[in-house]
Structures are given as structure tokens and as C-alpha cells.
C-alpha positions, 0 to 999 in steps of 0.5 A: 499499499502507498503511503503518502510522503506527510504520513512516511515524514509523522510516522517517521517521528514520530517513531523518535519520540513515541511519548509525545504528541506529534503537531504538524503544521499544514496551512492553517492548523496544526495537525494530529494523526492515529493515537496522539488526534483521540488523545488530543480530541479527548483531552483539549474538547476538539473534533476527530474527524479523518483524513486520506493517507492514501490507497484510501487508507484513512487514519483519524486527525484533529487539529486546531488552528494555528493563530491558537496554538499556544492556548492547547498547548498551554493546556496540554501541559498543563493535563501532563 
């Protein structure tokens, strides 16, 4: 199954930092995927959706507007 360059990059970073929630800036949003997206959605009360990652593969995704990232990151840090 072919994987998008975004997916490959995300998986590389996640492998390097498995205990961190990884956000990628894509346009006007910071997005996170997979279990990170589920956790961010639950902890930050943001919408959990999905994004296509090639060949019909969809993965969980949650996003935060770039202008609001400081507020959301502070909330995550405060929750540990």
C-alpha cells in the first residue's frame, strides 16, 4: 500500500518521539494523527475526524488553528 510523504514523515517523527503528541503545521492548522489525535480530541475537546493517507487509507486526525496553538499547548502541558 502506497503511503503519502506526509504519512512517512509523521511516522518517522513519531518513532523518534513515541511519548510525545506530534503536531504538524499544514496550512492554517496544526494537525495530529492516530492515537495522538484521539488523545488530543479527548483532552482538548476538539473534533476527531480522519484524513486520507493514500490508497484509500484513512487515519484519525484532529486539528488546531495555528493562531490558537499556544492556548491548546498550555492546556496539554497543564494536564501532563
